[in-house]
N, C-alpha and C positions, 0 to 999 in steps of 0.2 A: 371207576373206583374198584378194585379186583373183592371178590366175598371176605367178609370176616365175623366172625362172633365177639359179641356184646356182653361183658357182664360189669353188677353193679356191686361191689364191694360197700357193704354195712358196718364193718369191723376192719382194723389195722390189720389183721390176723387174715380175714378173708383174701383182703390185699394181696399180704405176701403170700399168701399158698397160690394163687389165678398169676402173682409174678415169678414166682419158684417154676411153672408151667411153662415160660414162655410167654403170660399176655402182657404187652404194655399197656403201663400208666397215661391215664388222662382225665385234665380235672375239664381246664376252659377250653382245649381244644383249639386253639389259635394258631398252632402250630402245625401240627402232628396232622389233625385233619385237612387243613391245605397240605402238604408234603402228598397222604392220601388219594385224596381228589389229581394230585400230580403224576400220582403212581411214580411218586421219588423214593416210598415209603409202601412198603404192604404187610403191616403186620396181620397175624391169623387171629388174633384176642385181643381186644380192648378193654382195658377194666377201668371202669370208672371209679375214681377217687374223690370225688368232690363230694359226698356227705362222710367222710372221716373228719374227727374232732382234731384239727391240724392249723384251724384260724385262729389264735391266739397271737398279738405282739404283747411281749412284756418286757418291761426298762427292770432290768437287774438292781440288786440293793448298791452296787458298784456303780453304776451311770451305762451299764453295756446295754445289749437290746437283744432277744430272743424273737424273730419273726417265722412265726407257721409257715409252710410249705406249701398251701394252700390259703394265704391273704393272698384277695386282690391286690394287684400294684397300687388300682387305685385307693383302696383302703388303707394300701403302706403310705403310702405317700399323701395325706391328708393324716396322719396319727399324729396326735401331740407328741408325742413320746418321739415317735422317729424328726419332727422336722424341729422340736428344738435342741436331742441332744443330737444329730445326725444331718445338718440339712443335703449337704452331698448326697443321700439317698433318695431323700423326697424330690431334688432336681435332676436327679438321674431319673427317678421313674417320671417322673411328670412331663420331662422330654423327649420317651418314649411309645411311640407308637401313637392308635389316634381315643380319643376317650373313650369311645368305645371298647374299642383294644382293651384298654387299661381295667375297664368295666370286671372284663370278664378272665384275662389272667390272671397266674396266677405268681407268686412268686420263685416256687419250686421247677415251674413249667416255662419260666423265664430264662431264669439260668442254662435251663439242658436245651434251650433254643436249636435248631441247627442252622449252622449260615445262609448267609443271602444268596451264596454266590450264583449266577447265572448259569456258572458253566452244570452247578450240581442238580440244581431244579430243572437243565434241560436233559429229558432222558433221551435225547440222540445225541447227546457230548459224553464224548471220554471224563471222567470223573476218577478219584480212586477212595476219595469217601465212599461216594454209591454205588461204586462198584471196583474190587479190590485190583491193582494190578493193571486196570484199564489204562493209566497216563490221565493227565491234568491241562485240559484245554486250555485252562485260564492263563498259565507261563506261557504262551504263545499269544493269547488274543488278546481281546481288549479287559485289562487288568487293574485299569485305574484306583478303581477301587476296595481291591486286595493290600492285602498285606505286604509291610514289610520287615518285622520282626517274628522270630520265631517261627519262620518257615524252612520246608525242605523241598528237596529236589520233587518231592509227591502232591505237595499242597500248599498253595500260597494262601486261600481262603482264611478271611477275617470271620472274630467272633462276633455275631450283631449285639447281643446285651451292654444296654447303658448301664444298668444295675448292677451288673458284674461287673465292672469297672469300679463301680464305687465299691463292691464287696471284696475285690482283690485291693485297692490302694488302702481299707480298713484292715486286713487279714482278718477276714471274716472267716466263719470257722462251717463246714457243712454238714449236720448233723444226717445219717442216715439210718435207717432200719431193715434190718434183712434176717433172713432166715437163720441166719448164727447170733440173732443181736445186735446193738445200737454200736457204732463208731463214729469218731467226729472224725471227717477229715478236712484238713487247711485248705482256704481256697485257691489256694496257690498251686496245690497237687491235685485240686478235682477235677478243671477243666486239664486237659490232656493236649499239648504241642502236636502236631501232625507226626514230624520222625517218619518212617516206614511205615506206618498203620495209621494212615489219617482217617480211618471211618474209625476207630474206638475211639470219643472224644471228652468219656469224663471216667473216672473212675469209682465207678461202679461194679459191684459183683451180682450175679445172675438173681435177679429177686429183688434187690433191695428198694428201698423208697426213701426217698429224700420226706424227711421228716420237719426240720425249719433250717434256718440260718442265725448262725449268731454272730453279732459284733461284741468284741471285746470294748471292757471301759479302756477308753485316754483318757490323760489329764487335762483336765479343766486349767483355763478357758481354753476352748476349743473352736477354731476356725475354719470351716469347713463349702465345700461348694464344687459343683459342676457344670464345665464348660464346652458342647458338644458343636460343632462345626459340619454343615452340612448342605448341601444343594439348594435347598429349600424347606422352611423356616414349619412346614404340615406336613407331619406321618413320612420321615425318613430315615434311614440308618445315617451312621455318623460317617464322613470321612476322615474327622480327626474327631477324639473329645480329651479331656483332661478331669479325673478327680482328685484334688488335693486339699488333705487338714492337716492343721499346722498348730500347732503348742507352742503361743509367741509367749516369753515369762519375762518378764524385767528388760523388755525390749530386746531378746535374743530368742530365737527361734532353735527348742529344746525338741520336739518331737514334730517331724515331716514324714505326709504319707501320700505318695502321688501315686499315678497308674494312668495310665493313656488306653483309651479303646479307637476302633477302628483302621488300628493302624500293625493291631498284631492277630495271629492266629488265636490266642487265645486274651482276655484283658491282662494287660503287660504293665507289672510292677516296676516301676523305674527305680531301682539305688540309690545308682548315680547320681540321680539328680536330689533323692533324700541327703545322701550324704554331704554333698554342696551346699548345703543347705542349712545342717545343724552346726548348730554353735554360733550361727551369725548373726548379724542386725539387719536387722528387712533391707533390702535397699532396692533401685534399679538395676544397678550393676549385677547385684544380686541373683535377680531375675533372671536375666538375662546369661548371666554365666552358667545360672543350674542348666535352666532349658537347652544349652548347647551341647548336654549332655545323654539328652532324652534319647536323640537317635544314635548312640554309639555302637549299636549293635543292630543296626536296620541294614537290610540285604532287597534296596528296591529293584523291579523289573523297571523296563525299560521306559514302560509307558506309566509308572508312579513316582518317578523319582522326585515330581514336585510332592510329595508327601513328606520326605525327610521335613523339607524347611518349615512344610505346612504343621509338622509336628511340634515344631521347636515354636514356631508362634503361639499353637493354642498353648502350651506347657504352661510357656512365659507370660501370657496375657493372665490365667486362672492363678500361677503364683503371685500375679502384680494385685489382681483382686482379693482374692482369700488376704493376702499378708498384708492388705491397708493399701494398696494403692489405685490407683483408674483405671 
């Protein structure tokens, strides 16, 4: 590990001042500290923000949620309001990491975590995320776990967060505070596709700090859930996952929110699937037909073509479960 300085911010203003000067924010440290040990990241200054008052979970009057950036994953998963209003969030959190990590990691840190791509974490391999312009070893290497959606010639790494898939499906908003004040960023715009600049992963300006994630109120009744497919049941990242929320009234699907994880360079919203569902009556045939649209934009590499079929099956299974089937 390379030398670095450490400061603990007692107020939001202190944190912003340190961040504006180039400091990296850290709270639970479950990702950044690991990357520093592996010399993948070499920040000069760490700004400990764990003392800041960003730990509240609020249910809004209309039935939405505001989750503070420093709320622990385990706290959010167990919160009565989260479980009642949006089970998809609780389920995504409970299927993430290990119990020990969930007790440390924060909501803000979770959506900021970097890819688990083997080549990104191997400093002897070329990686455009780690060293822009060096190349992408994953494209011709072992890439079974890599993305089939949102890829570019420069990067095929997936985003690893589970709860980010739920946030994408629910069309959440990320609230950030910076030297120029507060602003809200739609979740769809917060995490960036790699394009030709895979080293730039979030739409954050210098020194900005995530303060909360807000989930809008959706029509009730709302059924939601999260399905994760992985190589083993204990502490493993997704091969594919699906977050689904459906508002069914009068036997007809009135609202549909669907996103996939483990297959995209960012959590991947599936509007084609949603359009297929709207105004239709739930049925086995509908789930199958809608799931066929999940991989419309897929660009699989040779070793991960199986992911296209796995994505369709995962989406179909979760539509069936949330929609009231088996």
